[in-house]
Residue, then its C-alpha position, 0 to 999 in steps of 0.5 A: m581741418k585747418r586750411v593751408n594757404g596756397r601762397a605760403l605752401t608755394g613759397a615753402l616749396v620754392g624755398s626748399f627747392v632753392v636750398l636743395l639746388f644750392t646744396l647740390g651745387v655745393l656737393y657738385s663743386q666739392g666733388h669736382t674739386r676732388i676729382e681735379q685734385n685726384a687727376d693732378q695727383i695721378r699725373k704727378l704719380n705717373t711722372a714719378l713712375a716714368a722717371l723711376c722707369i727711366q732710371r731703372t733702364d739706365l741702371d740695367n744698362h750700367i749693370e750690363s756694361t760693368n759686367q762686360l768691363l769686369r769680364a774683359t779685365r778679368g785677373d787685373a787688380t785694378v780697372f782704369g786705376i780703380p781697385r777691382i773690389v771697389i767696382i765689384e762692391s758698386q756692382r753689388q749695390n747696383l744689383i740690390l737697387r735694381r731688385s728694389l726697383e723690380i716692383l715698378q710696373c713700367a711700360r715695355e719699350g716699343s709699346 
């Protein structure tokens, strides 16, 4: 049976341990960088969601005020000089857009 040199074995173990620590450090660094990138992406997506939710609320208000205007001017061919059909078509487009924005999961006001 061949005798193992203690110093050589210790050196090999220490070397292996250093390589292991270096590898773990690299993996941690890559993981941490990825976590930071994901957090940044989540912040950007939340900002975009908030902006779209504000637009949706504004669109809801616009749709309601247009409905009130159309009811108040029922029978008129024009509203403030704008042909009624143009306002109706614009309202139709707003309703299509509003249905598209329905998929957003916006926080309710006051919560």
